[in-house]
ROSE-4610 file (N, C-alpha, C; in Angstrom, 1 decimal, always signed):
// ROSE-4610
residu = [X/X/X/X/X/X/X/X/X/X/X/X/X/X/X/X/X/X/X/X/X/X/X/X/X/X/X/X/X/X/X/X/X/X/X/X/X/X/X/X/X/X/X/X/X/X/X/X/X/X/X/X/X/X/X/X/X/X/X/X/X/X/X/X/X/X/X/X/X/X/X/X/X/X/X/X/X/X/X/X/X/X/X/X/X/X/X/X/X/X/X/X/X/X/X/X/X/X/X/X/X/X/X/X/X/X/X/X/X/X/X/X/X/X/X/X/X/X/X/X/X/X/X/X/X/X/X/X/X/X/X/X/X/X/X/X/X/X/X/X/X/X/X/X/X/X/X/X/X/X/X/X/X/X/X/X/X/X/X/X/X/X/X/X/X/X/X/X/X/X/X/X/X/X/X/X/X/X/X/X/X/X/X/X/X/X/X/X/X/X/X/X/X/X/X/X/X/X/X/X/X/X/X/X/X/X/X/X/X/X/X/X/X/X/X/X/X/X/X/X/X/X/X/X/X/X/X/X/X/X/X/X/X/X/X/X/X/X/X/X/X/X/X/X/X/X/X/X/X/X/X/X/X/X/X/X/X/X/X/X/X/X/X/X/X/X/X/X/X/X/X/X/X/X/X/X/X/X/X/X/X/X/X/X/X/X/X/X/X/X/X/X/X/X/X/X/X/X/X/X/X/X/X/X/X/X/X/X/X/X/X/X/X/X/X/X/X/X/X/X/X/X/X/X/X/X/X/X/X/X/X/X/X/X/X/X/X/X/X/X/X/X/X/X/X/X/X/X/X/X/X/X/X/X/X/X/X/X/X/X/X/X/X/X/X/X/X/X/X/X/X/X/X/X/X/X/X/X/X/X/X/X/X/X/X/X/X/X/X/X/X/X/X/X/X/X/X/X/X/X/X/X/X/X/X/X/X/X/X/X/X/X/X/X/X/X/X/X/X/X/X/X/X/X/X/X/X/X/X/X/X/X/X/X/X/X/X/X/X/X/X/X/X/X/X/X/X/X/X/X/X/X/X/X/X/X/X/X/X/X/X/X/X/X/X/X/X/X/X/X/X/X/X/X/X/X/X/X/X/X/X/X/X/X/X/X/X/X/X/X/X/X/X/X/X/X/X/X/X/X/X/X/X/X/X/X/X/X/X/X/X/X/X/X/X/X/X/X/X/X/X/X/X/X/X/X/X/X/X/X/X/X/X/X/X/X/X/X/X/X/X/X/X/X/X/X/X/X/X/X/X/X/X/X/X/X/X/X/X/X/X/X/X/X/X/X/X/X/X/X/X/X/X]
num = [1/1/1/2/2/2/3/3/3/4/4/4/5/5/5/6/6/6/7/7/7/8/8/8/9/9/9/10/10/10/11/11/11/12/12/12/13/13/13/14/14/14/15/15/15/16/16/16/17/17/17/18/18/18/19/19/19/20/20/20/21/21/21/22/22/22/23/23/23/24/24/24/25/25/25/26/26/26/27/27/27/28/28/28/29/29/29/30/30/30/31/31/31/32/32/32/33/33/33/34/34/34/35/35/35/36/36/36/37/37/37/38/38/38/39/39/39/40/40/40/41/41/41/42/42/42/43/43/43/44/44/44/45/45/45/46/46/46/47/47/47/48/48/48/49/49/49/50/50/50/51/51/51/52/52/52/53/53/53/54/54/54/55/55/55/56/56/56/57/57/57/58/58/58/59/59/59/60/60/60/61/61/61/62/62/62/63/63/63/64/64/64/65/65/65/66/66/66/67/67/67/68/68/68/69/69/69/70/70/70/71/71/71/72/72/72/73/73/73/74/74/74/75/75/75/76/76/76/77/77/77/78/78/78/79/79/79/80/80/80/81/81/81/82/82/82/83/83/83/84/84/84/85/85/85/86/86/86/87/87/87/88/88/88/89/89/89/90/90/90/91/91/91/92/92/92/93/93/93/94/94/94/95/95/95/96/96/96/97/97/97/98/98/98/99/99/99/100/100/100/101/101/101/102/102/102/103/103/103/104/104/104/105/105/105/106/106/106/107/107/107/108/108/108/109/109/109/110/110/110/111/111/111/112/112/112/113/113/113/114/114/114/115/115/115/116/116/116/117/117/117/118/118/118/119/119/119/120/120/120/121/121/121/122/122/122/123/123/123/124/124/124/125/125/125/126/126/126/127/127/127/128/128/128/129/129/129/130/130/130/131/131/131/132/132/132/133/133/133/134/134/134/135/135/135/136/136/136/137/137/137/138/138/138/139/139/139/140/140/140/141/141/141/142/142/142/143/143/143/144/144/144/145/145/145/146/146/146/147/147/147/148/148/148/149/149/149/150/150/150/151/151/151/152/152/152/153/153/153/154/154/154/155/155/155/156/156/156/157/157/157/158/158/158/159/159/159/160/160/160/161/161/161/162/162/162/163/163/163/164/164/164/165/165/165/166/166/166/167/167/167/168/168/168/169/169/169/170/170/170/171/171/171/172/172/172/173/173/173/174/174/174/175/175/175/176/176/176/177/177/177/178/178/178/179/179/179/180/180/180/181/181/181/182/182/182/183/183/183/184/184/184/185/185/185/186/186/186/187/187/187/188/188/188/189/189/189/190/190/190/191/191/191]
x = [+103.3/+103.9/+104.3/+105.7/+105.8/+105.4/+104.7/+104.2/+105.4/+105.3/+106.2/+106.1/+104.6/+104.4/+105.6/+105.7/+106.5/+108.4/+107.7/+109.3/+108.8/+110.2/+109.9/+110.3/+110.9/+111.1/+110.8/+110.7/+110.2/+110.8/+111.3/+112.1/+111.4/+112.1/+111.3/+110.8/+111.2/+110.4/+109.1/+109.4/+108.2/+107.1/+107.4/+106.5/+105.7/+106.7/+105.9/+105.0/+105.2/+104.3/+103.3/+103.1/+102.2/+101.1/+101.5/+100.8/+100.5/+101.0/+100.5/+99.2/+99.7/+98.5/+97.3/+97.5/+96.4/+95.0/+96.1/+95.8/+95.1/+95.6/+95.0/+93.9/+94.0/+93.2/+92.3/+92.6/+92.0/+92.5/+93.3/+94.5/+94.1/+93.2/+93.0/+94.6/+95.2/+96.2/+97.3/+97.6/+98.6/+98.5/+97.4/+97.2/+97.5/+96.8/+96.9/+98.8/+99.2/+100.7/+101.4/+101.1/+101.3/+101.1/+100.2/+99.5/+100.6/+100.5/+101.2/+102.9/+103.1/+105.1/+105.2/+104.2/+104.4/+103.4/+102.2/+101.8/+102.4/+103.2/+104.0/+105.1/+105.7/+106.7/+106.4/+105.1/+104.7/+104.0/+103.5/+103.7/+104.8/+105.8/+107.2/+107.6/+107.8/+108.0/+106.9/+105.6/+105.1/+105.2/+105.4/+105.8/+107.4/+108.2/+109.4/+109.4/+108.5/+108.3/+107.2/+107.1/+106.4/+104.9/+104.5/+102.8/+103.1/+102.0/+101.3/+101.0/+101.5/+101.0/+99.5/+98.9/+97.3/+97.1/+97.6/+97.9/+98.7/+99.6/+100.7/+99.4/+99.1/+98.4/+97.1/+96.5/+95.5/+95.8/+96.8/+97.5/+98.2/+98.5/+98.9/+98.0/+96.4/+95.6/+94.7/+95.0/+94.3/+95.1/+96.4/+97.2/+97.0/+97.1/+97.0/+95.2/+94.4/+93.2/+92.9/+93.8/+94.1/+94.7/+95.9/+96.8/+95.9/+94.7/+94.1/+92.9/+92.6/+91.5/+92.5/+93.5/+93.9/+95.4/+95.4/+96.2/+96.4/+95.3/+95.4/+96.3/+96.6/+97.5/+98.8/+99.3/+100.7/+101.4/+102.4/+103.6/+104.8/+105.3/+106.8/+107.5/+107.1/+108.1/+108.9/+107.7/+107.6/+108.4/+108.0/+108.9/+108.6/+108.8/+108.8/+107.8/+107.3/+105.8/+106.4/+107.5/+107.6/+107.5/+108.1/+108.0/+106.3/+106.0/+104.5/+103.4/+103.6/+102.9/+103.5/+104.6/+104.7/+104.6/+104.8/+103.8/+102.8/+102.1/+100.3/+100.4/+100.8/+100.6/+101.0/+102.2/+102.8/+101.9/+100.8/+99.8/+98.9/+98.2/+97.6/+97.8/+99.0/+99.6/+99.4/+99.8/+99.7/+98.4/+97.6/+96.2/+95.5/+95.9/+95.4/+95.8/+97.1/+97.6/+96.6/+96.6/+96.4/+94.4/+94.1/+92.7/+92.5/+94.1/+93.7/+94.2/+95.2/+95.7/+94.2/+93.6/+92.8/+91.5/+91.2/+89.9/+90.9/+92.3/+92.7/+92.7/+92.5/+93.2/+92.0/+90.6/+89.2/+89.2/+89.8/+89.6/+91.2/+92.4/+93.3/+93.7/+94.6/+95.3/+96.5/+96.1/+97.3/+98.8/+98.9/+100.3/+101.0/+99.9/+100.7/+101.5/+101.1/+101.9/+103.2/+103.9/+105.5/+105.3/+106.4/+106.8/+107.4/+107.0/+107.3/+108.5/+109.1/+110.6/+110.5/+110.5/+110.4/+111.7/+111.4/+112.2/+113.3/+114.3/+114.7/+114.5/+113.3/+112.3/+111.0/+110.7/+109.5/+110.1/+111.5/+111.9/+111.5/+112.5/+112.4/+111.1/+110.1/+108.9/+108.3/+108.3/+107.9/+108.8/+109.7/+110.5/+109.8/+110.2/+109.2/+107.8/+107.1/+105.6/+105.3/+106.6/+106.4/+106.8/+107.9/+108.1/+106.9/+106.8/+105.3/+104.2/+104.0/+102.7/+103.3/+104.8/+105.1/+105.2/+105.6/+105.6/+103.8/+103.1/+101.3/+101.1/+101.4/+100.9/+101.6/+102.9/+103.3/+102.4/+101.9/+101.5/+99.8/+99.2/+98.1/+98.5/+97.2/+97.0/+97.7/+97.7/+98.4/+97.3/+96.1/+94.6/+94.4/+94.4/+94.5/+95.3/+96.7/+97.6/+97.9/+97.6/+97.4/+95.9/+95.3/+94.2/+93.7/+95.1/+95.4/+96.3/+97.0/+98.6/+97.7/+96.6/+96.0/+95.5/+94.9/+93.8/+94.4/+95.6/+96.0/+97.7/+98.3/+99.5/+99.5/+99.0/+98.7/+97.9/+96.5/+95.9/+94.9/+94.3/+93.2/+92.0/+91.1/+89.6/+89.6/+88.1/+87.4/+87.0/+86.9/+86.1/+87.0/+88.5/+89.8/+90.4/+90.6/+90.5/+89.9/+88.6/+87.6/+87.9/+88.2/+88.6/+89.7/+90.9/+91.7/+91.9/+91.2/+90.8/+89.8/+89.0/+87.9/+87.1/+86.6/+85.9/+84.7/+84.0/+82.5/+83.0/+81.8/+83.0/+82.5/+81.1/+81.1/+81.8/+82.5/+83.3/+84.8/+85.0/+86.3/+86.2/+84.8/+84.9/+84.7/+84.1/+84.3/+85.1/+86.4/+87.8/+88.7/+88.3/+89.1/+88.7/+87.4/+86.9/+87.3/+87.6/+87.8/+89.4/+90.4/+91.9/+91.7/+91.6/+91.5/+91.3/+90.5/+89.9/+91.0/+91.5/+92.4/+94.2/+94.2/+95.5/+95.5/+94.3/+93.9/+94.4/+93.6/+94.0/+94.9/+95.7/+97.3/+98.2/+97.9/+98.6/+98.3/+97.2/+96.7/+97.4/+97.5/+98.3/+99.8/+100.5/+101.8/+102.3/+101.0/+101.4/+101.8]
y = [+70.7/+72.2/+72.9/+73.0/+73.4/+74.4/+75.0/+75.7/+76.6/+78.2/+79.0/+80.0/+79.4/+80.3/+80.2/+81.5/+82.1/+82.3/+82.5/+83.4/+84.6/+85.1/+87.0/+86.9/+86.3/+86.4/+85.2/+85.7/+84.7/+84.5/+83.5/+83.2/+82.9/+83.0/+83.5/+82.0/+81.0/+79.5/+79.6/+79.9/+79.7/+81.0/+82.1/+83.2/+82.2/+82.1/+81.2/+79.9/+79.0/+78.3/+78.6/+79.4/+80.2/+80.7/+81.5/+81.6/+80.8/+80.1/+78.8/+78.2/+78.1/+77.0/+78.0/+79.0/+80.1/+79.9/+80.2/+80.2/+78.5/+77.6/+76.1/+75.4/+76.0/+75.5/+76.3/+78.1/+78.9/+78.5/+78.3/+77.9/+79.0/+79.3/+80.4/+80.5/+78.9/+79.1/+79.4/+79.2/+80.0/+81.5/+81.8/+83.2/+84.1/+83.4/+84.1/+84.2/+83.0/+83.2/+84.1/+84.2/+85.2/+86.6/+86.6/+88.0/+88.7/+87.9/+87.8/+88.1/+87.8/+88.2/+89.6/+89.2/+90.6/+91.6/+91.8/+93.0/+93.7/+93.5/+94.5/+95.1/+94.4/+94.7/+95.7/+95.8/+96.4/+97.6/+97.4/+99.1/+99.6/+99.1/+99.8/+99.9/+99.9/+100.3/+101.3/+101.2/+102.4/+103.5/+103.3/+104.5/+105.0/+104.2/+104.6/+105.1/+105.2/+106.2/+107.2/+107.7/+108.7/+108.7/+107.6/+107.3/+107.5/+108.3/+108.4/+107.2/+106.7/+105.4/+104.5/+105.6/+105.0/+104.8/+105.8/+105.3/+103.9/+104.0/+102.2/+101.4/+101.4/+99.9/+99.8/+100.7/+100.5/+99.9/+100.7/+99.9/+98.5/+98.3/+96.9/+96.2/+96.1/+95.5/+94.9/+96.4/+96.1/+95.4/+95.3/+95.0/+92.9/+92.9/+91.4/+91.1/+91.8/+91.1/+90.9/+91.7/+91.5/+90.3/+90.4/+88.9/+87.4/+87.8/+86.6/+86.3/+87.5/+87.8/+87.0/+87.6/+87.1/+85.8/+85.4/+84.4/+83.3/+83.2/+82.1/+82.9/+84.2/+85.1/+84.9/+84.4/+84.6/+83.5/+83.4/+82.8/+82.9/+81.6/+82.2/+81.9/+81.7/+81.9/+83.1/+83.9/+85.6/+86.3/+85.8/+87.2/+85.9/+86.4/+86.3/+86.6/+86.0/+86.5/+87.6/+88.0/+89.1/+90.4/+89.9/+91.1/+91.1/+90.2/+90.1/+91.4/+91.0/+91.4/+93.2/+93.4/+94.8/+95.0/+94.7/+95.5/+95.9/+95.1/+94.9/+96.3/+96.9/+97.2/+98.9/+98.8/+100.1/+100.4/+99.6/+100.1/+100.7/+99.7/+100.4/+102.2/+102.2/+103.7/+104.4/+104.1/+105.0/+105.3/+104.6/+104.3/+105.5/+105.4/+106.4/+108.0/+107.7/+109.2/+109.9/+108.7/+109.7/+110.3/+109.1/+109.7/+111.2/+111.1/+112.5/+113.5/+113.2/+114.3/+115.0/+114.2/+114.4/+115.1/+114.6/+115.5/+116.8/+116.9/+118.3/+119.3/+118.7/+119.3/+119.9/+119.6/+119.9/+121.5/+122.0/+123.1/+124.4/+123.3/+123.9/+124.9/+125.7/+126.4/+125.9/+125.7/+125.3/+125.5/+126.6/+127.4/+126.9/+126.5/+126.0/+124.5/+123.8/+122.5/+122.5/+121.4/+121.5/+119.6/+119.9/+118.5/+117.3/+116.1/+115.3/+114.3/+114.4/+113.6/+112.5/+111.3/+109.8/+109.7/+108.7/+108.0/+106.8/+106.5/+105.2/+103.8/+103.8/+102.5/+102.9/+103.8/+104.3/+104.5/+104.9/+105.0/+103.3/+102.6/+101.2/+100.6/+100.8/+100.3/+100.8/+101.9/+102.7/+101.9/+101.7/+101.1/+99.7/+98.7/+97.7/+97.6/+98.6/+98.9/+99.2/+100.1/+100.6/+99.1/+98.5/+97.5/+96.7/+96.1/+95.1/+95.7/+97.1/+97.6/+97.5/+97.5/+97.5/+96.1/+95.0/+93.6/+93.4/+94.1/+93.4/+93.9/+95.1/+96.0/+95.0/+94.7/+93.9/+92.8/+91.9/+90.5/+90.7/+92.1/+92.6/+92.1/+91.8/+91.8/+93.0/+93.2/+94.4/+95.2/+95.0/+95.6/+96.4/+95.5/+96.1/+97.1/+97.1/+97.2/+99.3/+98.7/+100.0/+101.0/+100.3/+101.3/+102.0/+101.1/+101.7/+102.9/+102.7/+103.8/+104.5/+104.5/+106.3/+107.0/+105.8/+106.3/+107.1/+106.4/+106.7/+107.3/+107.1/+107.4/+108.7/+108.8/+109.5/+110.6/+110.4/+111.8/+111.5/+110.8/+110.7/+110.7/+111.4/+111.5/+110.1/+109.5/+108.2/+109.1/+109.6/+110.4/+110.0/+110.6/+111.1/+109.7/+108.5/+106.9/+106.3/+106.7/+106.5/+106.2/+107.9/+108.1/+107.5/+107.7/+106.8/+105.7/+105.0/+103.3/+103.2/+104.3/+103.7/+102.7/+103.3/+101.9/+102.9/+101.9/+102.9/+103.5/+104.3/+105.1/+104.0/+103.6/+102.4/+101.6/+100.5/+99.8/+99.9/+101.5/+101.6/+102.0/+102.5/+102.4/+101.1/+100.3/+98.5/+97.8/+98.0/+97.7/+98.3/+99.6/+100.0/+99.7/+98.9/+98.5/+97.0/+96.6/+94.8/+94.6/+96.0/+95.8/+96.4/+97.6/+97.4/+96.5/+95.7/+94.7/+93.5/+93.0/+92.5/+92.6/+94.3/+94.3/+94.2/+94.8/+94.8/+93.6/+92.3/+90.7/+90.3/+90.7/+90.6/+91.0/+92.2/+93.1/+92.3/+91.8/+91.5/+90.2/+89.1/+87.8/+88.3/+89.1/+89.7/+90.0/+90.5/+90.9/+89.8]
z = [+87.9/+88.3/+89.3/+89.9/+91.2/+91.7/+93.1/+93.9/+93.9/+93.8/+94.2/+95.4/+96.0/+97.3/+98.3/+98.7/+99.5/+99.0/+97.6/+96.7/+96.4/+96.7/+96.7/+95.0/+94.2/+92.6/+92.1/+90.6/+90.0/+88.5/+88.0/+87.0/+86.0/+85.1/+83.7/+83.1/+83.6/+82.9/+83.9/+85.1/+85.8/+85.8/+85.2/+84.8/+83.5/+82.9/+81.9/+81.8/+82.9/+82.8/+83.8/+85.1/+85.5/+84.5/+83.7/+82.2/+81.8/+81.1/+80.7/+81.0/+82.5/+83.3/+83.4/+83.4/+83.4/+82.1/+80.7/+79.4/+79.2/+79.9/+79.5/+80.4/+81.6/+82.6/+83.5/+82.9/+84.0/+85.7/+85.8/+86.8/+88.1/+88.7/+89.8/+90.9/+91.5/+92.2/+91.4/+90.0/+89.2/+89.1/+88.6/+88.6/+90.0/+91.0/+92.1/+92.5/+92.5/+92.5/+91.9/+90.3/+89.6/+89.9/+90.2/+90.6/+91.9/+92.9/+94.2/+94.0/+92.8/+92.2/+91.4/+90.5/+89.4/+89.5/+90.3/+90.3/+91.3/+92.2/+92.9/+92.4/+91.2/+90.2/+89.6/+89.0/+87.8/+88.3/+89.7/+90.4/+90.8/+91.3/+91.3/+89.8/+88.8/+87.5/+87.3/+87.2/+87.0/+88.2/+89.1/+90.1/+89.5/+88.9/+88.7/+87.5/+86.2/+85.3/+85.4/+86.6/+87.0/+87.2/+87.4/+87.8/+89.4/+89.7/+90.8/+91.7/+93.1/+93.8/+93.7/+93.4/+93.2/+91.7/+90.7/+89.5/+89.4/+89.6/+89.5/+90.1/+91.0/+91.6/+90.7/+90.4/+89.6/+87.9/+87.4/+86.5/+86.6/+87.4/+87.9/+87.9/+88.7/+88.7/+87.8/+86.8/+85.1/+84.3/+84.6/+83.8/+84.1/+85.1/+85.5/+85.6/+85.4/+84.8/+83.7/+82.6/+81.3/+80.9/+81.8/+82.3/+81.8/+83.4/+83.1/+81.8/+81.2/+80.2/+78.9/+78.8/+77.6/+77.6/+78.7/+78.6/+77.5/+76.7/+75.7/+74.2/+74.5/+73.6/+73.9/+75.0/+75.4/+74.8/+73.9/+73.5/+73.6/+74.9/+74.9/+74.0/+72.9/+71.8/+71.1/+71.6/+71.2/+72.1/+73.4/+74.6/+76.3/+77.0/+78.0/+78.7/+79.6/+80.6/+81.0/+81.7/+82.1/+81.1/+79.6/+79.2/+78.7/+78.5/+77.6/+78.7/+80.1/+81.5/+81.4/+81.2/+81.7/+80.0/+79.2/+77.8/+77.9/+78.6/+78.7/+79.5/+80.5/+82.0/+81.1/+80.1/+79.7/+78.9/+77.9/+77.0/+77.6/+78.8/+79.9/+80.4/+80.8/+80.8/+79.7/+78.7/+77.2/+77.2/+77.2/+76.9/+78.0/+79.2/+80.1/+79.9/+79.8/+79.2/+78.1/+77.3/+76.0/+76.3/+76.8/+77.8/+78.5/+79.3/+80.3/+79.6/+78.6/+77.3/+76.4/+75.6/+75.1/+75.7/+77.2/+77.7/+78.0/+78.8/+78.7/+77.6/+76.4/+74.9/+75.4/+74.9/+75.1/+74.9/+76.2/+76.4/+76.3/+75.9/+76.4/+75.1/+75.5/+74.1/+73.5/+72.1/+71.5/+71.5/+71.9/+72.2/+73.3/+74.4/+75.7/+76.0/+74.8/+74.6/+74.9/+75.5/+75.7/+75.1/+74.3/+73.8/+74.9/+75.2/+76.1/+75.6/+76.8/+76.2/+77.4/+76.1/+76.7/+77.3/+78.3/+79.2/+78.3/+78.1/+77.4/+77.4/+78.4/+78.4/+77.8/+77.7/+76.9/+75.2/+75.2/+73.5/+73.4/+74.0/+73.7/+73.2/+74.2/+74.1/+72.3/+72.3/+71.3/+70.1/+70.1/+68.8/+68.5/+69.8/+69.5/+69.5/+69.6/+68.8/+67.5/+67.0/+65.6/+65.0/+65.5/+64.6/+64.7/+65.4/+65.9/+64.8/+64.4/+63.6/+62.0/+62.3/+60.7/+59.9/+61.1/+60.7/+60.3/+61.1/+60.8/+60.0/+59.3/+58.2/+57.1/+56.7/+55.7/+55.7/+56.8/+56.9/+56.3/+56.1/+55.5/+54.1/+53.4/+51.8/+51.3/+50.0/+49.5/+49.4/+49.1/+49.1/+50.8/+52.0/+52.9/+53.5/+53.2/+53.3/+52.6/+51.5/+50.4/+51.2/+51.5/+52.1/+53.0/+54.1/+55.5/+55.1/+54.3/+54.2/+53.7/+53.0/+52.4/+53.1/+54.1/+55.3/+56.1/+56.7/+58.5/+58.2/+56.9/+56.6/+55.9/+54.7/+53.6/+54.3/+55.3/+56.0/+54.9/+54.0/+53.1/+53.3/+53.0/+53.1/+52.3/+52.9/+52.1/+50.6/+51.0/+49.1/+48.1/+48.9/+47.6/+47.4/+48.4/+48.1/+47.2/+47.8/+46.8/+45.0/+44.9/+43.8/+43.4/+43.7/+43.6/+43.4/+44.2/+43.8/+42.9/+42.5/+41.5/+42.6/+43.3/+44.2/+44.7/+45.1/+45.7/+47.3/+47.7/+48.9/+50.2/+50.1/+51.3/+51.0/+49.5/+49.5/+50.6/+50.1/+50.9/+52.2/+52.8/+54.1/+54.8/+53.9/+54.7/+54.5/+53.8/+53.5/+54.7/+55.0/+56.1/+57.3/+57.6/+59.1/+58.9/+57.8/+58.0/+58.3/+56.9/+57.8/+59.0/+59.8/+61.0/+62.0/+61.3/+62.6/+62.4/+61.1/+61.1/+61.6/+61.4/+62.4/+63.5/+64.3/+65.6/+66.3/+65.6/+65.8/+65.6/+64.6/+64.8/+65.8/+66.3/+67.0/+68.6/+68.8/+70.2/+70.2/+69.3/+69.3/+69.7/+69.4/+69.8/+71.2/+71.7/+72.9/+74.0]
């Protein structure tokens, strides 16, 4: 593989090759090149979407760390490396925002909440996530899909699900747990 040192931009094929080198050989040189080219772009994108510079830097670094750890999940047939990396970063930002909101919500007055408007980029990512979840749900067994729909979409308590499906409560809980693990695995594979 040709080395890209000294370049300011990264072609899609080059980025794909770097991530594959990381996945296959834990190639530290490939990671360093990818980091030097992608991390500043991720940071810039995070700042353009409203993150403070320090937070944008933290998200970029955490995203690249996840690229190192999860490189084996990358599939160039599903998405380009850049798309994959930006999706990881966006998901990290959303997770951080959720954590911040939940800590603020614990003592907040419910009447003070304002609806947040999403940027066009965020709307696109939400739609992509919805499609990924929908596809993964359909890939579950009918039994797993039904139990997750009852639990999370219908918001049914576990005891009610047990009665409806004529199953012991412990069985319902373990099936939900197994279905969530399978769903999580499928969603991580599509990152």
